[in-house]
N, CA, C and O atoms as a GROMACS GRO file, in nm:
protein
  284
    1MET      N    1   4.775  -6.833  -0.681
    1MET     CA    2   4.823  -6.742  -0.580
    1MET      C    3   4.992  -6.760  -0.587
    1MET      O    4   5.071  -6.705  -0.510
    2CYS      N    5   5.030  -6.855  -0.702
    2CYS     CA    6   5.158  -6.853  -0.647
    2CYS      C    7   5.215  -6.800  -0.811
    2CYS      O    8   5.146  -6.848  -0.902
    3SER      N    9   5.323  -6.715  -0.854
    3SER     CA   10   5.321  -6.646  -0.982
    3SER      C   11   5.470  -6.701  -1.024
    3SER      O   12   5.495  -6.682  -1.144
    4HIS      N   13   5.562  -6.758  -0.957
    4HIS     CA   14   5.676  -6.800  -0.959
    4HIS      C   15   5.684  -6.939  -1.050
    4HIS      O   16   5.600  -7.029  -1.060
    5GLN      N   17   5.823  -6.926  -1.118
    5GLN     CA   18   5.856  -7.019  -1.224
    5GLN      C   19   5.927  -7.109  -1.181
    5GLN      O   20   6.016  -7.033  -1.142
    6PRO      N   21   5.981  -7.250  -1.145
    6PRO     CA   22   5.830  -7.326  -1.171
    6PRO      C   23   5.727  -7.309  -1.036
    6PRO      O   24   5.793  -7.242  -0.955
    7LEU      N   25   5.618  -7.334  -0.987
    7LEU     CA   26   5.501  -7.286  -0.961
    7LEU      C   27   5.590  -7.364  -0.797
    7LEU      O   28   5.651  -7.470  -0.810
    8CYS      N   29   5.582  -7.304  -0.678
    8CYS     CA   30   5.548  -7.338  -0.544
    8CYS      C   31   5.468  -7.438  -0.547
    8CYS      O   32   5.359  -7.431  -0.606
    9PRO      N   33   5.518  -7.567  -0.472
    9PRO     CA   34   5.442  -7.642  -0.393
    9PRO      C   35   5.311  -7.627  -0.346
    9PRO      O   36   5.340  -7.536  -0.269
   10SER      N   37   5.179  -7.642  -0.327
   10SER     CA   38   5.077  -7.644  -0.256
   10SER      C   39   5.090  -7.644  -0.131
   10SER      O   40   5.199  -7.688  -0.095
   11ALA      N   41   5.006  -7.606  -0.034
   11ALA     CA   42   5.023  -7.610   0.101
   11ALA      C   43   5.003  -7.780   0.142
   11ALA      O   44   5.052  -7.839   0.238
   12ASP      N   45   4.946  -7.815   0.073
   12ASP     CA   46   4.880  -7.975   0.096
   12ASP      C   47   4.989  -8.066   0.065
   12ASP      O   48   4.948  -8.171   0.114
   13ARG      N   49   5.123  -8.096   0.006
   13ARG     CA   50   5.204  -8.148  -0.043
   13ARG      C   51   5.323  -8.142   0.086
   13ARG      O   52   5.345  -8.045   0.159
   14PRO      N   53   5.381  -8.256   0.089
   14PRO     CA   54   5.432  -8.251   0.156
   14PRO      C   55   5.554  -8.185   0.209
   14PRO      O   56   5.584  -8.164   0.327
   15ASP      N   57   5.649  -8.144   0.049
   15ASP     CA   58   5.752  -8.064   0.062
   15ASP      C   59   5.677  -7.882   0.051
   15ASP      O   60   5.710  -7.775   0.000
   16SER      N   61   5.600  -7.918   0.108
   16SER     CA   62   5.485  -7.711   0.108
   16SER      C   63   5.572  -7.656   0.144
   16SER      O   64   5.567  -7.540   0.102
   17ASP      N   65   5.728  -7.691   0.257
   17ASP     CA   66   5.741  -7.582   0.312
   17ASP      C   67   5.868  -7.518   0.242
   17ASP      O   68   5.922  -7.416   0.286
   18SER      N   69   5.921  -7.597   0.110
   18SER     CA   70   5.974  -7.510   0.054
   18SER      C   71   5.945  -7.434  -0.034
   18SER      O   72   6.038  -7.418  -0.114
   19ALA      N   73   5.812  -7.352  -0.066
   19ALA     CA   74   5.756  -7.229  -0.069
   19ALA      C   75   5.824  -7.099  -0.086
   19ALA      O   76   5.909  -7.108   0.002
   20ARG      N   77   5.834  -7.032  -0.119
   20ARG     CA   78   5.892  -6.933  -0.125
   20ARG      C   79   5.824  -6.834  -0.041
   20ARG      O   80   5.706  -6.808  -0.067
   21ILE      N   81   5.897  -6.761   0.081
   21ILE     CA   82   5.865  -6.656   0.156
   21ILE      C   83   5.786  -6.535   0.103
   21ILE      O   84   5.834  -6.496  -0.003
   22VAL      N   85   5.694  -6.472   0.139
   22VAL     CA   86   5.605  -6.339   0.045
   22VAL      C   87   5.607  -6.283   0.178
   22VAL      O   88   5.632  -6.166   0.149
   23ALA      N   89   5.597  -6.286   0.315
   23ALA     CA   90   5.602  -6.209   0.376
   23ALA      C   91   5.674  -6.239   0.514
   23ALA      O   92   5.613  -6.319   0.585
   24PHE      N   93   5.820  -6.179   0.574
   24PHE     CA   94   5.903  -6.205   0.668
   24PHE      C   95   5.855  -6.148   0.794
   24PHE      O   96   5.811  -6.034   0.790
   25HIS      N   97   5.857  -6.216   0.915
   25HIS     CA   98   5.824  -6.147   1.058
   25HIS      C   99   5.904  -6.214   1.128
   25HIS      O  100   5.855  -6.287   1.214
   26PRO      N  101   6.026  -6.209   1.116
   26PRO     CA  102   6.122  -6.232   1.216
   26PRO      C  103   6.117  -6.227   1.419
   26PRO      O  104   6.144  -6.307   1.509
   27GLU      N  105   6.049  -6.041   1.409
   27GLU     CA  106   6.054  -6.006   1.550
   27GLU      C  107   5.891  -6.095   1.582
   27GLU      O  108   5.862  -6.104   1.701
   28GLN      N  109   5.804  -6.147   1.494
   28GLN     CA  110   5.720  -6.217   1.559
   28GLN      C  111   5.728  -6.344   1.589
   28GLN      O  112   5.665  -6.391   1.684
   29GLY      N  113   5.834  -6.439   1.483
   29GLY     CA  114   5.824  -6.560   1.481
   29GLY      C  115   5.774  -6.606   1.331
   29GLY      O  116   5.840  -6.697   1.282
   30TRP      N  117   5.708  -6.575   1.284
   30TRP     CA  118   5.656  -6.650   1.132
   30TRP      C  119   5.671  -6.597   1.052
   30TRP      O  120   5.713  -6.482   1.067
   31ASN      N  121   5.643  -6.648   0.920
   31ASN     CA  122   5.664  -6.637   0.770
   31ASN      C  123   5.514  -6.655   0.717
   31ASN      O  124   5.426  -6.723   0.770
   32LEU      N  125   5.505  -6.593   0.623
   32LEU     CA  126   5.382  -6.628   0.501
   32LEU      C  127   5.455  -6.669   0.395
   32LEU      O  128   5.537  -6.589   0.350
   33LEU      N  129   5.439  -6.826   0.320
   33LEU     CA  130   5.469  -6.857   0.200
   33LEU      C  131   5.392  -6.809   0.114
   33LEU      O  132   5.298  -6.734   0.140
   34CYS      N  133   5.429  -6.852  -0.007
   34CYS     CA  134   5.366  -6.848  -0.142
   34CYS      C  135   5.219  -6.916  -0.180
   34CYS      O  136   5.152  -6.877  -0.276
   35ASN      N  137   5.187  -7.004  -0.107
   35ASN     CA  138   5.108  -7.133  -0.128
   35ASN      C  139   5.042  -7.114  -0.015
   35ASN      O  140   4.993  -7.221   0.022
   36GLY      N  141   5.005  -6.976   0.096
   36GLY     CA  142   4.915  -6.928   0.142
   36GLY      C  143   4.944  -6.973   0.276
   36GLY      O  144   4.883  -6.917   0.366
   37ALA      N  145   5.045  -7.085   0.312
   37ALA     CA  146   5.071  -7.159   0.467
   37ALA      C  147   5.129  -7.039   0.538
   37ALA      O  148   5.169  -6.941   0.475
   38ILE      N  149   5.134  -7.045   0.666
   38ILE     CA  150   5.199  -6.888   0.763
   38ILE      C  151   5.258  -7.042   0.849
   38ILE      O  152   5.193  -7.132   0.902
   39VAL      N  153   5.433  -7.020   0.831
   39VAL     CA  154   5.503  -7.103   0.944
   39VAL      C  155   5.567  -7.044   1.083
   39VAL      O  156   5.607  -6.930   1.103
   40PHE      N  157   5.566  -7.113   1.138
   40PHE     CA  158   5.638  -7.059   1.283
   40PHE      C  159   5.776  -7.092   1.358
   40PHE      O  160   5.817  -7.206   1.379
   41ASP      N  161   5.833  -6.987   1.391
   41ASP     CA  162   5.999  -7.037   1.430
   41ASP      C  163   6.008  -7.194   1.495
   41ASP      O  164   6.108  -7.265   1.486
   42ASP      N  165   5.845  -7.245   1.581
   42ASP     CA  166   5.876  -7.298   1.630
   42ASP      C  167   5.811  -7.421   1.533
   42ASP      O  168   5.736  -7.487   1.606
   43THR      N  169   5.813  -7.470   1.409
   43THR     CA  170   5.774  -7.529   1.324
   43THR      C  171   5.659  -7.574   1.285
   43THR      O  172   5.635  -7.651   1.192
   44GLY      N  173   5.566  -7.507   1.381
   44GLY     CA  174   5.394  -7.535   1.341
   44GLY      C  175   5.399  -7.429   1.198
   44GLY      O  176   5.485  -7.363   1.138
   45GLU      N  177   5.251  -7.459   1.185
   45GLU     CA  178   5.192  -7.393   1.058
   45GLU      C  179   5.040  -7.391   1.076
   45GLU      O  180   4.967  -7.471   1.135
   46ILE      N  181   5.014  -7.287   1.014
   46ILE     CA  182   4.838  -7.296   0.987
   46ILE      C  183   4.840  -7.298   0.851
   46ILE      O  184   4.934  -7.241   0.796
   47LEU      N  185   4.751  -7.356   0.781
   47LEU     CA  186   4.753  -7.369   0.664
   47LEU      C  187   4.597  -7.278   0.599
   47LEU      O  188   4.490  -7.246   0.650
   48PRO      N  189   4.647  -7.267   0.491
   48PRO     CA  190   4.530  -7.155   0.393
   48PRO      C  191   4.382  -7.213   0.450
   48PRO      O  192   4.290  -7.131   0.440
   49ASP      N  193   4.344  -7.355   0.513
   49ASP     CA  194   4.227  -7.398   0.511
   49ASP      C  195   4.188  -7.363   0.608
   49ASP      O  196   4.067  -7.344   0.606
   50GLY      N  197   4.260  -7.333   0.749
   50GLY     CA  198   4.266  -7.303   0.863
   50GLY      C  199   4.318  -7.410   0.954
   50GLY      O  200   4.317  -7.393   1.076
   51THR      N  201   4.369  -7.537   0.889
   51THR     CA  202   4.406  -7.643   0.969
   51THR      C  203   4.529  -7.573   1.038
   51THR      O  204   4.590  -7.473   1.000
   52VAL      N  205   4.557  -7.672   1.180
   52VAL     CA  206   4.656  -7.594   1.224
   52VAL      C  207   4.797  -7.761   1.196
   52VAL      O  208   4.775  -7.877   1.161
   53VAL      N  209   4.899  -7.704   1.225
   53VAL     CA  210   4.994  -7.818   1.190
   53VAL      C  211   5.036  -7.798   1.330
   53VAL      O  212   5.037  -7.681   1.369
   54ALA      N  213   5.075  -7.902   1.424
   54ALA     CA  214   5.125  -7.909   1.555
   54ALA      C  215   5.293  -7.881   1.543
   54ALA      O  216   5.338  -7.953   1.454
   55PRO      N  217   5.390  -7.805   1.599
   55PRO     CA  218   5.514  -7.800   1.603
   55PRO      C  219   5.564  -7.940   1.599
   55PRO      O  220   5.515  -8.028   1.670
   56ARG      N  221   5.677  -7.964   1.502
   56ARG     CA  222   5.738  -8.061   1.523
   56ARG      C  223   5.876  -8.131   1.573
   56ARG      O  224   5.970  -8.164   1.500
   57ARG      N  225   5.866  -8.148   1.749
   57ARG     CA  226   5.931  -8.122   1.824
   57ARG      C  227   6.047  -8.271   1.818
   57ARG      O  228   6.016  -8.378   1.764
   58GLY      N  229   6.172  -8.245   1.881
   58GLY     CA  230   6.266  -8.355   1.926
   58GLY      C  231   6.276  -8.396   2.031
   58GLY      O  232   6.182  -8.354   2.098
   59THR      N  233   6.353  -8.468   2.096
   59THR     CA  234   6.374  -8.478   2.224
   59THR      C  235   6.571  -8.443   2.232
   59THR      O  236   6.650  -8.476   2.144
   60ALA      N  237   6.595  -8.392   2.324
   60ALA     CA  238   6.757  -8.378   2.358
   60ALA      C  239   6.849  -8.441   2.283
   60ALA      O  240   6.885  -8.552   2.321
   61GLY      N  241   6.912  -8.377   2.146
   61GLY     CA  242   7.004  -8.487   2.095
   61GLY      C  243   6.954  -8.530   1.987
   61GLY      O  244   7.027  -8.591   1.908
   62GLN      N  245   6.846  -8.512   1.965
   62GLN     CA  246   6.741  -8.591   1.844
   62GLN      C  247   6.681  -8.450   1.784
   62GLN      O  248   6.636  -8.356   1.848
   63PRO      N  249   6.699  -8.470   1.582
   63PRO     CA  250   6.627  -8.358   1.507
   63PRO      C  251   6.504  -8.359   1.519
   63PRO      O  252   6.450  -8.462   1.560
   64ALA      N  253   6.464  -8.300   1.502
   64ALA     CA  254   6.306  -8.260   1.502
   64ALA      C  255   6.222  -8.337   1.393
   64ALA      O  256   6.260  -8.322   1.277
   65GLY      N  257   6.126  -8.408   1.412
   65GLY     CA  258   6.075  -8.508   1.282
   65GLY      C  259   6.130  -8.600   1.309
   65GLY      O  260   6.116  -8.664   1.204
   66GLU      N  261   6.189  -8.665   1.378
   66GLU     CA  262   6.227  -8.833   1.418
   66GLU      C  263   6.148  -8.879   1.574
   66GLU      O  264   6.155  -8.799   1.667
   67LEU      N  265   6.096  -8.971   1.585
   67LEU     CA  266   6.005  -9.014   1.696
   67LEU      C  267   6.074  -9.073   1.771
   67LEU      O  268   6.105  -9.186   1.734
   68ALA      N  269   6.113  -9.040   1.867
   68ALA     CA  270   6.193  -9.139   1.988
   68ALA      C  271   6.156  -9.249   2.037
   68ALA      O  272   6.046  -9.261   2.092
   69THR      N  273   6.226  -9.329   2.026
   69THR     CA  274   6.213  -9.490   2.056
   69THR      C  275   6.272  -9.557   2.147
   69THR      O  276   6.394  -9.575   2.141
   70ALA      N  277   6.212  -9.597   2.228
   70ALA     CA  278   6.208  -9.682   2.365
   70ALA      C  279   6.358  -9.815   2.346
   70ALA      O  280   6.384  -9.896   2.256
   71ALA      N  281   6.426  -9.782   2.475
   71ALA     CA  282   6.597  -9.881   2.452
   71ALA      C  283   6.526  -9.990   2.508
   71ALA      O  284   6.583 -10.098   2.524
   0.00000   0.00000   0.00000
C-alpha cells in the first residue's frame, strides 16, 4: 500500500504510528495511515485486519502508555 521512500512501517510493528497520514479527519477524530491503520484522537486504533487496539490512557499527572503502580 505504501509508496513512500523509505517505506512506512507496517501496521503490525511497534512503530506503526509513525506511518504517514493519507486521510486527515480532525472533525471526526481519526486519521488513516499509509499502512492501512485508522488511528483515533483518543489513541485507539483499528488495524487493517480488523483488530481493535484499545486507547492507551494514563492517570492524572501520568503520561498515556505508562502503567500506574501502587505506592
